[in-house]
py3Dmol code that shows the C-alpha trace and the ligand (Angstrom):
import py3Dmol

protein = """\
ATOM      1  CA  MET A   1     -13.982  39.839 -36.664  1.00  0.00           C
ATOM      2  CA  LYS A   2     -16.075  36.678 -36.338  1.00  0.00           C
ATOM      3  CA  LYS A   3     -12.766  34.695 -35.650  1.00  0.00           C
ATOM      4  CA  HIS A   4     -11.870  37.221 -32.961  1.00  0.00           C
ATOM      5  CA  LEU A   5     -15.278  36.887 -31.321  1.00  0.00           C
ATOM      6  CA  THR A   6     -14.937  33.043 -31.326  1.00  0.00           C
ATOM      7  CA  LYS A   7     -11.579  33.279 -29.622  1.00  0.00           C
ATOM      8  CA  ILE A   8     -12.956  35.552 -26.841  1.00  0.00           C
ATOM      9  CA  LEU A   9     -15.905  33.226 -26.417  1.00  0.00           C
ATOM     10  CA  VAL A  10     -13.641  30.122 -26.168  1.00  0.00           C
ATOM     11  CA  ALA A  11     -11.301  31.861 -23.686  1.00  0.00           C
ATOM     12  CA  SER A  12     -14.173  33.020 -21.424  1.00  0.00           C
ATOM     13  CA  THR A  13     -15.798  29.621 -21.487  1.00  0.00           C
ATOM     14  CA  ALA A  14     -12.467  28.022 -20.392  1.00  0.00           C
ATOM     15  CA  ILE A  15     -12.052  30.535 -17.582  1.00  0.00           C
ATOM     16  CA  LEU A  16     -15.721  29.995 -16.481  1.00  0.00           C
ATOM     17  CA  SER A  17     -15.287  26.169 -16.521  1.00  0.00           C
ATOM     18  CA  LEU A  18     -12.197  26.470 -14.440  1.00  0.00           C
ATOM     19  CA  TRP A  19     -14.026  28.440 -11.826  1.00  0.00           C
ATOM     20  CA  VAL A  20     -16.952  25.981 -11.832  1.00  0.00           C
ATOM     21  CA  ALA A  21     -14.526  23.108 -11.444  1.00  0.00           C
ATOM     22  CA  ILE A  22     -12.758  24.888  -8.462  1.00  0.00           C
ATOM     23  CA  LEU A  23     -16.081  25.548  -6.792  1.00  0.00           C
ATOM     24  CA  LEU A  24     -17.290  22.063  -7.270  1.00  0.00           C
ATOM     25  CA  THR A  25     -14.159  20.289  -6.184  1.00  0.00           C
ATOM     26  CA  PRO A  26     -14.671  18.712  -2.740  1.00  0.00           C
ATOM     27  CA  ALA A  27     -13.506  21.257  -0.166  1.00  0.00           C
ATOM     28  CA  ASN A  28     -11.014  18.875   1.543  1.00  0.00           C
ATOM     29  CA  ASP A  29      -9.405  17.965  -1.800  1.00  0.00           C
ATOM     30  CA  PHE A  30      -9.066  21.546  -2.916  1.00  0.00           C
ATOM     31  CA  LEU A  31      -7.608  22.758   0.387  1.00  0.00           C
ATOM     32  CA  SER A  32      -5.246  19.770   0.464  1.00  0.00           C
ATOM     33  CA  LEU A  33      -4.024  20.754  -2.991  1.00  0.00           C
ATOM     34  CA  THR A  34      -3.260  24.273  -1.828  1.00  0.00           C
ATOM     35  CA  GLY A  35      -1.598  22.869   1.281  1.00  0.00           C
ATOM     36  CA  LEU A  36      -3.917  24.940   3.448  1.00  0.00           C
ATOM     37  CA  TYR A  37      -5.724  22.164   5.139  1.00  0.00           C
ATOM     38  CA  HIS A  38      -4.777  18.744   6.655  1.00  0.00           C
ATOM     39  CA  GLN A  39      -6.167  16.676   9.424  1.00  0.00           C
ATOM     40  CA  PRO A  40      -3.701  16.479  12.247  1.00  0.00           C
ATOM     41  CA  ILE A  41      -1.762  13.186  12.438  1.00  0.00           C
ATOM     42  CA  PRO A  42      -3.131  11.181  15.396  1.00  0.00           C
ATOM     43  CA  GLU A  43      -0.546  10.618  18.049  1.00  0.00           C
ATOM     44  CA  HIS A  44      -0.641   6.876  17.793  1.00  0.00           C
ATOM     45  CA  ALA A  45       0.381   7.181  14.104  1.00  0.00           C
ATOM     46  CA  GLU A  46       3.316   9.537  14.530  1.00  0.00           C
ATOM     47  CA  GLY A  47       5.949   7.013  13.488  1.00  0.00           C
ATOM     48  CA  HIS A  48       8.658   5.126  15.328  1.00  0.00           C
ATOM     49  CA  PRO A  49      11.497   6.960  17.039  1.00  0.00           C
ATOM     50  CA  VAL A  50      14.137   6.252  14.333  1.00  0.00           C
ATOM     51  CA  ASP A  51      17.592   6.951  15.843  1.00  0.00           C
ATOM     52  CA  PRO A  52      18.947   9.714  13.521  1.00  0.00           C
ATOM     53  CA  GLY A  53      22.466   8.496  14.072  1.00  0.00           C
ATOM     54  CA  LYS A  54      21.686   4.891  13.173  1.00  0.00           C
ATOM     55  CA  GLY A  55      18.986   5.553  10.657  1.00  0.00           C
ATOM     56  CA  TYR A  56      16.680   2.839  12.128  1.00  0.00           C
ATOM     57  CA  TYR A  57      14.364   1.794  14.905  1.00  0.00           C
ATOM     58  CA  ILE A  58      14.474  -1.781  16.070  1.00  0.00           C
ATOM     59  CA  GLU A  59      12.166  -3.739  18.329  1.00  0.00           C
ATOM     60  CA  GLU A  60      12.166  -7.417  19.269  1.00  0.00           C
ATOM     61  CA  VAL A  61       8.516  -8.400  18.929  1.00  0.00           C
ATOM     62  CA  SER A  62       9.033 -12.124  19.797  1.00  0.00           C
ATOM     63  CA  ASP A  63      12.046 -14.201  20.724  1.00  0.00           C
ATOM     64  CA  GLY A  64      14.569 -13.478  17.927  1.00  0.00           C
ATOM     65  CA  VAL A  65      12.056 -11.812  15.731  1.00  0.00           C
ATOM     66  CA  TYR A  66      12.948  -8.137  14.983  1.00  0.00           C
ATOM     67  CA  PHE A  67      10.764  -5.346  13.569  1.00  0.00           C
ATOM     68  CA  LEU A  68      12.896  -2.855  11.802  1.00  0.00           C
ATOM     69  CA  SER A  69      11.786   0.622  10.741  1.00  0.00           C
ATOM     70  CA  GLY A  70      13.558   3.300   8.656  1.00  0.00           C
ATOM     71  CA  TRP A  71      12.168   6.684   7.767  1.00  0.00           C
ATOM     72  CA  SER A  72       9.770   5.342   5.127  1.00  0.00           C
ATOM     73  CA  HIS A  73       9.997   1.451   4.929  1.00  0.00           C
ATOM     74  CA  ASN A  74       9.585  -1.243   7.508  1.00  0.00           C
ATOM     75  CA  THR A  75      10.697  -4.860   7.468  1.00  0.00           C
ATOM     76  CA  MET A  76      11.645  -7.702   9.757  1.00  0.00           C
ATOM     77  CA  PHE A  77      14.380 -10.316  10.332  1.00  0.00           C
ATOM     78  CA  VAL A  78      14.623 -13.452  12.344  1.00  0.00           C
ATOM     79  CA  VAL A  79      17.635 -14.553  14.384  1.00  0.00           C
ATOM     80  CA  THR A  80      17.542 -18.387  14.599  1.00  0.00           C
ATOM     81  CA  ASP A  81      19.886 -20.757  16.526  1.00  0.00           C
ATOM     82  CA  GLU A  82      21.935 -21.089  13.335  1.00  0.00           C
ATOM     83  CA  SER A  83      21.687 -17.920  11.215  1.00  0.00           C
ATOM     84  CA  VAL A  84      19.634 -14.932  10.222  1.00  0.00           C
ATOM     85  CA  ILE A  85      16.683 -14.936   7.885  1.00  0.00           C
ATOM     86  CA  ALA A  86      16.052 -11.496   6.506  1.00  0.00           C
ATOM     87  CA  VAL A  87      12.862 -10.315   4.849  1.00  0.00           C
ATOM     88  CA  ASP A  88      13.274  -7.772   1.990  1.00  0.00           C
ATOM     89  CA  ALA A  89      16.038  -5.230   1.628  1.00  0.00           C
ATOM     90  CA  PRO A  90      14.613  -1.689   1.331  1.00  0.00           C
ATOM     91  CA  PRO A  91      17.186   0.694  -0.214  1.00  0.00           C
ATOM     92  CA  SER A  92      15.829   3.428   2.099  1.00  0.00           C
ATOM     93  CA  LEU A  93      17.287   1.366   4.950  1.00  0.00           C
ATOM     94  CA  GLY A  94      20.319   0.218   2.948  1.00  0.00           C
ATOM     95  CA  GLU A  95      23.459  -0.152   5.042  1.00  0.00           C
ATOM     96  CA  ALA A  96      21.386   0.580   8.182  1.00  0.00           C
ATOM     97  CA  TYR A  97      19.696  -2.852   7.645  1.00  0.00           C
ATOM     98  CA  LEU A  98      23.009  -4.644   7.902  1.00  0.00           C
ATOM     99  CA  ALA A  99      24.063  -2.567  10.903  1.00  0.00           C
ATOM    100  CA  ALA A 100      20.841  -3.374  12.697  1.00  0.00           C
ATOM    101  CA  ILE A 101      21.441  -7.130  12.204  1.00  0.00           C
ATOM    102  CA  ARG A 102      24.965  -6.732  13.485  1.00  0.00           C
ATOM    103  CA  GLU A 103      23.675  -4.834  16.446  1.00  0.00           C
ATOM    104  CA  VAL A 104      21.865  -7.977  17.774  1.00  0.00           C
ATOM    105  CA  THR A 105      23.900 -10.890  16.329  1.00  0.00           C
ATOM    106  CA  ASP A 106      27.058 -11.894  14.457  1.00  0.00           C
ATOM    107  CA  LYS A 107      25.421 -14.936  12.806  1.00  0.00           C
ATOM    108  CA  PRO A 108      25.502 -14.949   9.001  1.00  0.00           C
ATOM    109  CA  VAL A 109      22.383 -14.143   6.866  1.00  0.00           C
ATOM    110  CA  SER A 110      21.512 -17.520   5.355  1.00  0.00           C
ATOM    111  CA  HIS A 111      18.215 -16.642   3.672  1.00  0.00           C
ATOM    112  CA  LEU A 112      16.707 -13.541   2.186  1.00  0.00           C
ATOM    113  CA  ILE A 113      12.971 -13.651   1.548  1.00  0.00           C
ATOM    114  CA  TYR A 114      11.533 -11.374  -1.117  1.00  0.00           C
ATOM    115  CA  SER A 115       7.967 -10.226  -0.164  1.00  0.00           C
ATOM    116  CA  HIS A 116       7.488  -9.131  -3.817  1.00  0.00           C
ATOM    117  CA  SER A 117       9.441  -7.687  -6.676  1.00  0.00           C
ATOM    118  CA  HIS A 118       9.190  -3.927  -6.095  1.00  0.00           C
ATOM    119  CA  SER A 119      12.506  -2.193  -5.966  1.00  0.00           C
ATOM    120  CA  ASP A 120      11.523   0.085  -3.025  1.00  0.00           C
ATOM    121  CA  HIS A 121      11.345  -3.021  -0.892  1.00  0.00           C
ATOM    122  CA  ILE A 122      14.184  -5.218  -2.240  1.00  0.00           C
ATOM    123  CA  GLY A 123      16.496  -2.877  -4.130  1.00  0.00           C
ATOM    124  CA  PHE A 124      19.325  -3.340  -1.655  1.00  0.00           C
ATOM    125  CA  ALA A 125      19.251  -7.211  -2.015  1.00  0.00           C
ATOM    126  CA  SER A 126      22.562  -7.410  -3.887  1.00  0.00           C
ATOM    127  CA  GLN A 127      24.320  -6.498  -0.608  1.00  0.00           C
ATOM    128  CA  PHE A 128      23.121  -9.650   1.148  1.00  0.00           C
ATOM    129  CA  GLU A 129      25.967 -11.708  -0.402  1.00  0.00           C
ATOM    130  CA  GLY A 130      25.805 -15.474   0.060  1.00  0.00           C
ATOM    131  CA  ALA A 131      22.202 -15.674   1.235  1.00  0.00           C
ATOM    132  CA  SER A 132      19.794 -17.978  -0.679  1.00  0.00           C
ATOM    133  CA  ILE A 133      16.960 -15.876  -1.962  1.00  0.00           C
ATOM    134  CA  VAL A 134      13.451 -17.251  -1.486  1.00  0.00           C
ATOM    135  CA  ALA A 135      10.509 -15.847  -3.449  1.00  0.00           C
ATOM    136  CA  HIS A 136       7.274 -16.687  -5.282  1.00  0.00           C
ATOM    137  CA  GLU A 137       7.631 -17.855  -8.952  1.00  0.00           C
ATOM    138  CA  ALA A 138       5.956 -14.732 -10.238  1.00  0.00           C
ATOM    139  CA  THR A 139       8.467 -12.523  -8.427  1.00  0.00           C
ATOM    140  CA  ALA A 140      11.293 -14.566  -9.974  1.00  0.00           C
ATOM    141  CA  SER A 141       9.705 -14.259 -13.419  1.00  0.00           C
ATOM    142  CA  ILE A 142       9.414 -10.451 -13.045  1.00  0.00           C
ATOM    143  CA  LEU A 143      12.976 -10.173 -11.890  1.00  0.00           C
ATOM    144  CA  ARG A 144      14.289 -12.300 -14.725  1.00  0.00           C
ATOM    145  CA  ASP A 145      12.673  -9.763 -17.018  1.00  0.00           C
ATOM    146  CA  ARG A 146      14.000  -6.691 -15.306  1.00  0.00           C
ATOM    147  CA  GLN A 147      17.674  -7.793 -15.198  1.00  0.00           C
ATOM    148  CA  ASP A 148      18.380  -5.430 -12.371  1.00  0.00           C
ATOM    149  CA  PRO A 149      21.760  -6.105 -10.615  1.00  0.00           C
ATOM    150  CA  GLN A 150      20.386  -4.607  -7.429  1.00  0.00           C
ATOM    151  CA  ARG A 151      17.628  -7.268  -7.263  1.00  0.00           C
ATOM    152  CA  PRO A 152      19.282 -10.695  -7.807  1.00  0.00           C
ATOM    153  CA  ILE A 153      17.141 -13.449  -9.171  1.00  0.00           C
ATOM    154  CA  PRO A 154      15.779 -15.754  -6.447  1.00  0.00           C
ATOM    155  CA  THR A 155      17.456 -19.047  -5.946  1.00  0.00           C
ATOM    156  CA  VAL A 156      14.489 -20.878  -4.305  1.00  0.00           C
ATOM    157  CA  THR A 157      11.023 -20.371  -5.711  1.00  0.00           C
ATOM    158  CA  PHE A 158       7.543 -21.819  -4.905  1.00  0.00           C
ATOM    159  CA  ASP A 159       4.055 -21.671  -6.286  1.00  0.00           C
ATOM    160  CA  GLU A 160       1.491 -21.990  -3.442  1.00  0.00           C
ATOM    161  CA  ALA A 161       3.441 -22.479  -0.250  1.00  0.00           C
ATOM    162  CA  TYR A 162       6.862 -22.915   1.155  1.00  0.00           C
ATOM    163  CA  THR A 163       8.084 -23.613   4.653  1.00  0.00           C
ATOM    164  CA  LEU A 164      11.363 -22.519   6.182  1.00  0.00           C
ATOM    165  CA  ASP A 165      12.588 -24.501   9.206  1.00  0.00           C
ATOM    166  CA  VAL A 166      15.875 -23.073  10.179  1.00  0.00           C
ATOM    167  CA  GLY A 167      17.644 -23.116  13.642  1.00  0.00           C
ATOM    168  CA  GLY A 168      14.424 -23.783  15.568  1.00  0.00           C
ATOM    169  CA  LYS A 169      12.357 -21.104  13.735  1.00  0.00           C
ATOM    170  CA  HIS A 170       9.336 -21.961  11.630  1.00  0.00           C
ATOM    171  CA  ILE A 171       8.292 -19.647   8.849  1.00  0.00           C
ATOM    172  CA  GLU A 172       5.334 -20.223   6.494  1.00  0.00           C
ATOM    173  CA  LEU A 173       5.259 -18.507   3.113  1.00  0.00           C
ATOM    174  CA  THR A 174       1.999 -18.570   1.173  1.00  0.00           C
ATOM    175  CA  TYR A 175       0.623 -17.019  -1.984  1.00  0.00           C
ATOM    176  CA  HIS A 176      -2.999 -15.864  -2.339  1.00  0.00           C
ATOM    177  CA  GLY A 177      -3.183 -14.162  -5.690  1.00  0.00           C
ATOM    178  CA  PRO A 178      -1.857 -10.853  -7.020  1.00  0.00           C
ATOM    179  CA  ALA A 179      -3.684  -8.245  -4.881  1.00  0.00           C
ATOM    180  CA  HIS A 180      -0.849  -5.582  -4.549  1.00  0.00           C
ATOM    181  CA  GLY A 181       1.005  -7.360  -7.322  1.00  0.00           C
ATOM    182  CA  PRO A 182       2.000 -10.717  -8.766  1.00  0.00           C
ATOM    183  CA  GLY A 183       4.090 -12.751  -6.346  1.00  0.00           C
ATOM    184  CA  ASN A 184       3.249 -10.727  -3.186  1.00  0.00           C
ATOM    185  CA  ILE A 185       3.357 -13.283  -0.392  1.00  0.00           C
ATOM    186  CA  ALA A 186       2.266 -13.660   3.236  1.00  0.00           C
ATOM    187  CA  ILE A 187       5.101 -14.427   5.665  1.00  0.00           C
ATOM    188  CA  TYR A 188       3.779 -16.002   8.811  1.00  0.00           C
ATOM    189  CA  LEU A 189       5.504 -17.161  12.013  1.00  0.00           C
ATOM    190  CA  PRO A 190       2.710 -19.070  13.757  1.00  0.00           C
ATOM    191  CA  GLU A 191       4.745 -19.856  16.919  1.00  0.00           C
ATOM    192  CA  ASP A 192       5.794 -16.253  17.228  1.00  0.00           C
ATOM    193  CA  LYS A 193       2.334 -14.954  16.175  1.00  0.00           C
ATOM    194  CA  VAL A 194       3.900 -12.558  13.679  1.00  0.00           C
ATOM    195  CA  MET A 195       2.369 -11.858  10.346  1.00  0.00           C
ATOM    196  CA  THR A 196       4.182  -9.867   7.520  1.00  0.00           C
ATOM    197  CA  MET A 197       2.555  -8.869   4.250  1.00  0.00           C
ATOM    198  CA  ILE A 198       3.823  -5.839   2.401  1.00  0.00           C
ATOM    199  CA  ASP A 199       1.881  -2.953   0.823  1.00  0.00           C
ATOM    200  CA  ILE A 200      -1.579  -4.336   1.812  1.00  0.00           C
ATOM    201  CA  ALA A 201      -2.491  -2.866   5.255  1.00  0.00           C
ATOM    202  CA  PHE A 202      -0.805   0.294   6.568  1.00  0.00           C
ATOM    203  CA  PRO A 203      -1.268   0.147  10.311  1.00  0.00           C
ATOM    204  CA  LYS A 204      -2.761   3.337  11.844  1.00  0.00           C
ATOM    205  CA  TRP A 205      -2.611   4.988   8.371  1.00  0.00           C
ATOM    206  CA  VAL A 206      -4.650   4.548   5.200  1.00  0.00           C
ATOM    207  CA  PRO A 207      -2.962   2.974   2.154  1.00  0.00           C
ATOM    208  CA  ILE A 208      -1.146   5.346  -0.092  1.00  0.00           C
ATOM    209  CA  HIS A 209      -2.706   6.345  -3.526  1.00  0.00           C
ATOM    210  CA  GLU A 210      -5.296   3.937  -4.981  1.00  0.00           C
ATOM    211  CA  PHE A 211      -4.866   1.199  -2.396  1.00  0.00           C
ATOM    212  CA  ALA A 212      -1.111   1.371  -2.825  1.00  0.00           C
ATOM    213  CA  VAL A 213      -1.667   0.871  -6.566  1.00  0.00           C
ATOM    214  CA  ALA A 214      -3.127  -2.599  -5.937  1.00  0.00           C
ATOM    215  CA  GLU A 215      -3.061  -4.443  -9.243  1.00  0.00           C
ATOM    216  CA  ASP A 216      -6.042  -6.643  -8.588  1.00  0.00           C
ATOM    217  CA  LEU A 217      -8.732  -4.998  -6.407  1.00  0.00           C
ATOM    218  CA  ASP A 218     -10.806  -8.153  -5.986  1.00  0.00           C
ATOM    219  CA  ALA A 219      -7.822 -10.108  -4.767  1.00  0.00           C
ATOM    220  CA  TYR A 220      -6.890  -7.143  -2.608  1.00  0.00           C
ATOM    221  CA  TYR A 221     -10.235  -7.240  -0.760  1.00  0.00           C
ATOM    222  CA  LYS A 222     -10.011 -11.039  -0.394  1.00  0.00           C
ATOM    223  CA  ILE A 223      -6.574 -10.956   1.193  1.00  0.00           C
ATOM    224  CA  TYR A 224      -7.868  -9.446   4.406  1.00  0.00           C
ATOM    225  CA  ASP A 225      -9.905 -12.580   5.209  1.00  0.00           C
ATOM    226  CA  VAL A 226      -6.848 -14.695   4.450  1.00  0.00           C
ATOM    227  CA  LEU A 227      -4.745 -12.717   6.862  1.00  0.00           C
ATOM    228  CA  LEU A 228      -7.423 -12.447   9.558  1.00  0.00           C
ATOM    229  CA  ALA A 229      -7.973 -16.224   9.502  1.00  0.00           C
ATOM    230  CA  LYS A 230      -4.514 -16.592  11.157  1.00  0.00           C
ATOM    231  CA  GLU A 231      -3.683 -15.868  14.693  1.00  0.00           C
ATOM    232  CA  PHE A 232      -1.203 -13.087  15.175  1.00  0.00           C
ATOM    233  CA  THR A 233      -0.323 -10.290  17.649  1.00  0.00           C
ATOM    234  CA  HIS A 234       2.137  -8.364  15.438  1.00  0.00           C
ATOM    235  CA  PHE A 235       1.625  -7.287  11.840  1.00  0.00           C
ATOM    236  CA  ILE A 236       4.426  -5.797   9.677  1.00  0.00           C
ATOM    237  CA  GLY A 237       3.007  -4.084   6.575  1.00  0.00           C
ATOM    238  CA  GLY A 238       6.160  -2.485   5.009  1.00  0.00           C
ATOM    239  CA  HIS A 239       5.138   1.069   5.854  1.00  0.00           C
ATOM    240  CA  ALA A 240       3.450   3.062   8.595  1.00  0.00           C
ATOM    241  CA  MET A 241       3.404   1.616  12.125  1.00  0.00           C
ATOM    242  CA  LEU A 242       4.151  -1.769  13.627  1.00  0.00           C
ATOM    243  CA  GLY A 243       0.641  -3.169  13.593  1.00  0.00           C
ATOM    244  CA  SER A 244      -1.557  -5.576  15.371  1.00  0.00           C
ATOM    245  CA  TYR A 245      -4.409  -7.939  14.439  1.00  0.00           C
ATOM    246  CA  GLN A 246      -6.843  -5.158  15.244  1.00  0.00           C
ATOM    247  CA  ASP A 247      -4.997  -2.799  12.838  1.00  0.00           C
ATOM    248  CA  VAL A 248      -5.513  -5.277   9.975  1.00  0.00           C
ATOM    249  CA  LYS A 249      -9.157  -5.567  10.965  1.00  0.00           C
ATOM    250  CA  ASP A 250      -9.503  -1.818  10.978  1.00  0.00           C
ATOM    251  CA  GLN A 251      -7.955  -1.514   7.515  1.00  0.00           C
ATOM    252  CA  GLN A 252     -10.343  -4.173   6.216  1.00  0.00           C
ATOM    253  CA  GLU A 253     -13.309  -2.197   7.656  1.00  0.00           C
ATOM    254  CA  TYR A 254     -11.930   1.055   6.029  1.00  0.00           C
ATOM    255  CA  ALA A 255     -11.669  -0.687   2.641  1.00  0.00           C
ATOM    256  CA  ILE A 256     -15.198  -2.083   2.938  1.00  0.00           C
ATOM    257  CA  ASP A 257     -16.500   1.383   3.859  1.00  0.00           C
ATOM    258  CA  ILE A 258     -14.920   2.726   0.705  1.00  0.00           C
ATOM    259  CA  LYS A 259     -16.487  -0.045  -1.384  1.00  0.00           C
ATOM    260  CA  ASN A 260     -19.904   0.566   0.001  1.00  0.00           C
ATOM    261  CA  GLY A 261     -19.544   4.366  -0.339  1.00  0.00           C
ATOM    262  CA  ALA A 262     -18.353   4.106  -3.898  1.00  0.00           C
ATOM    263  CA  VAL A 263     -21.069   1.687  -4.991  1.00  0.00           C
ATOM    264  CA  ALA A 264     -23.815   3.906  -3.404  1.00  0.00           C
ATOM    265  CA  ALA A 265     -22.406   7.008  -5.069  1.00  0.00           C
ATOM    266  CA  TYR A 266     -22.237   5.244  -8.453  1.00  0.00           C
ATOM    267  CA  GLU A 267     -25.844   3.965  -8.131  1.00  0.00           C
ATOM    268  CA  SER A 268     -27.042   7.426  -7.090  1.00  0.00           C
ATOM    269  CA  VAL A 269     -26.137   8.919 -10.532  1.00  0.00           C
ATOM    270  CA  GLY A 270     -28.101   6.293 -12.343  1.00  0.00           C
ATOM    271  CA  GLY A 271     -25.273   3.997 -13.568  1.00  0.00           C
ATOM    272  CA  LEU A 272     -23.112   3.981 -16.681  1.00  0.00           C
ATOM    273  CA  ALA A 273     -25.834   4.652 -19.162  1.00  0.00           C
ATOM    274  CA  LYS A 274     -26.845   7.965 -17.540  1.00  0.00           C
ATOM    275  CA  LEU A 275     -23.165   9.107 -17.189  1.00  0.00           C
ATOM    276  CA  GLY A 276     -22.443   8.078 -20.772  1.00  0.00           C
ATOM    277  CA  GLU A 277     -25.441  10.029 -22.045  1.00  0.00           C
ATOM    278  CA  ARG A 278     -24.275  13.186 -20.268  1.00  0.00           C
ATOM    279  CA  ALA A 279     -20.699  12.766 -21.359  1.00  0.00           C
ATOM    280  CA  ALA A 280     -21.717  12.215 -25.061  1.00  0.00           C
ATOM    281  CA  ASN A 281     -23.720  15.453 -25.086  1.00  0.00           C
ATOM    282  CA  SER A 282     -20.875  17.599 -23.632  1.00  0.00           C
ATOM    283  CA  PRO A 283     -18.203  19.481 -25.638  1.00  0.00           C
ATOM    284  CA  ASN A 284     -15.421  17.341 -24.110  1.00  0.00           C
ATOM    285  CA  THR A 285     -16.352  13.819 -23.042  1.00  0.00           C
ATOM    286  CA  TYR A 286     -13.304  13.292 -20.854  1.00  0.00           C
ATOM    287  CA  VAL A 287     -13.965  16.530 -18.792  1.00  0.00           C
ATOM    288  CA  THR A 288     -17.524  15.337 -18.136  1.00  0.00           C
ATOM    289  CA  VAL A 289     -16.508  11.763 -17.284  1.00  0.00           C
ATOM    290  CA  ASN A 290     -13.774  12.984 -14.945  1.00  0.00           C
ATOM    291  CA  PHE A 291     -16.102  15.489 -13.369  1.00  0.00           C
ATOM    292  CA  GLY A 292     -18.641  12.739 -12.705  1.00  0.00           C
ATOM    293  CA  LEU A 293     -15.993  10.417 -11.293  1.00  0.00           C
ATOM    294  CA  ASN A 294     -14.764  13.138  -8.958  1.00  0.00           C
ATOM    295  CA  ARG A 295     -18.310  13.957  -7.780  1.00  0.00           C
ATOM    296  CA  MET A 296     -19.056  10.351  -6.996  1.00  0.00           C
ATOM    297  CA  ALA A 297     -15.612   9.891  -5.334  1.00  0.00           C
ATOM    298  CA  GLY A 298     -16.295  13.065  -3.296  1.00  0.00           C
ATOM    299  CA  LYS A 299     -19.548  11.666  -1.957  1.00  0.00           C
ATOM    300  CA  CYS A 300     -17.921   8.342  -1.049  1.00  0.00           C
ATOM    301  CA  GLU A 301     -14.960  10.257   0.511  1.00  0.00           C
ATOM    302  CA  GLN A 302     -17.019  12.509   2.762  1.00  0.00           C
ATOM    303  CA  ALA A 303     -18.626   9.690   4.787  1.00  0.00           C
ATOM    304  CA  VAL A 304     -15.470   7.692   5.093  1.00  0.00           C
ATOM    305  CA  VAL A 305     -13.345  10.634   6.288  1.00  0.00           C
ATOM    306  CA  ASP A 306     -15.956  11.630   8.894  1.00  0.00           C
ATOM    307  CA  LYS A 307     -15.867   8.112  10.266  1.00  0.00           C
ATOM    308  CA  TRP A 308     -12.046   7.506  10.269  1.00  0.00           C
ATOM    309  CA  ALA A 309     -10.612  10.955  10.997  1.00  0.00           C
ATOM    310  CA  GLY A 310      -8.510  10.849  14.173  1.00  0.00           C
ATOM    311  CA  LYS A 311      -8.136   7.066  13.912  1.00  0.00           C
ATOM    312  CA  LEU A 312      -6.278   6.510  10.614  1.00  0.00           C
ATOM    313  CA  ALA A 313      -3.652   9.040   9.495  1.00  0.00           C
ATOM    314  CA  GLY A 314      -3.776  10.279   5.924  1.00  0.00           C
ATOM    315  CA  VAL A 315      -7.560   9.551   5.643  1.00  0.00           C
ATOM    316  CA  ASP A 316      -8.052  13.139   4.380  1.00  0.00           C
ATOM    317  CA  VAL A 317      -5.267  12.753   1.773  1.00  0.00           C
ATOM    318  CA  PHE A 318      -5.838   9.439  -0.017  1.00  0.00           C
ATOM    319  CA  THR A 319      -9.451   8.448   0.596  1.00  0.00           C
ATOM    320  CA  HIS A 320     -10.449  10.359  -2.497  1.00  0.00           C
ATOM    321  CA  SER A 321      -8.099   8.286  -4.680  1.00  0.00           C
ATOM    322  CA  HIS A 322      -9.321   5.019  -3.192  1.00  0.00           C
ATOM    323  CA  CYS A 323     -12.945   6.101  -3.765  1.00  0.00           C
ATOM    324  CA  LYS A 324     -12.288   7.179  -7.320  1.00  0.00           C
ATOM    325  CA  ARG A 325     -10.596   3.877  -8.087  1.00  0.00           C
ATOM    326  CA  MET A 326     -13.459   1.931  -6.553  1.00  0.00           C
ATOM    327  CA  VAL A 327     -16.115   3.902  -8.453  1.00  0.00           C
ATOM    328  CA  PHE A 328     -14.203   3.111 -11.624  1.00  0.00           C
ATOM    329  CA  HIS A 329     -14.053  -0.548 -10.554  1.00  0.00           C
ATOM    330  CA  ALA A 330     -17.828  -0.529  -9.838  1.00  0.00           C
ATOM    331  CA  MET A 331     -18.370   0.613 -13.385  1.00  0.00           C
ATOM    332  CA  THR A 332     -16.279  -1.995 -15.020  1.00  0.00           C
ATOM    333  CA  ASP A 333     -16.326  -5.046 -12.867  1.00  0.00           C
TER     334      ASP A 333
END
"""
ligand_1 = """\
1
ZN
Zn 5.051 -2.797 -3.532
"""
view = py3Dmol.view(width=600, height=400)
view.addModel(protein, "pdb")
view.setStyle({"model": 0}, {"cartoon": {"style": "trace"}})
view.addModel(ligand_1, "xyz")
view.setStyle({"model": 1}, {"stick": {}})
view.zoomTo()
view.show()
């Protein structure tokens, strides 16, 4: 009988906790989960008119410098007097990438630059036969480890900086720390005023989940000043829209708002000692810790969403994850 009563008690406590959790989950988050509520996508963020027959959208942003967009991934390539220099090889573009190059030139692809090692950006690289592959040492080291035939090992590597001068085009490759991941480089054409850096800033959108799963948040925050110290009119970020200098500035401001909001929320609960005390006295430490993290992230999220709604698409979807990651970061670093 006593056993039976205990079971009932445990079951009702579980149901009650579920309801409390639902009631206390930030409204936006809960409604997003149910699919009932989303902010409308601002018109300026609605994506490029990808030709459904071709599978890409192409735009010449400077003389011989082409922005290329598929359904999910963006990249660029440069047609020089001698040959083509391609950046990345997203499998989501696949054959359409080669077709896009052929649409504007019949020159051979002499170089393929890897922005970083992630397969969603370079997993079609094996199809760029005969091109020399340029990448950061860390990218080469990761790819040597992966042994993925779709991502051939780079043939030219560098540590801090490397310059490509091909057929009258000047391209500067530089490394500024891991940020998004080891080996993720900035690709800059100063004469064309075009900057490319992948998976850092998402023009007119917010980054996807947890700052696009940035491996080193401190380096991630620092990278914005590095980019903005250069002069450029076009920015290519690998996803979202073709961007501008102002778009990178906006993304930096959004990221700083999250940092400020997360730190303020963390300080408002009395720091790690208070949180730890509450967690230690609860029946399940993890539930209490996660509940505390979500509450702090919710506080941070609300102010940021209010400010950026209508300007950055997806602000209602992923701000919570950025805030939660940043609260965690504030606790540990
Ligand atoms: Zn990536």
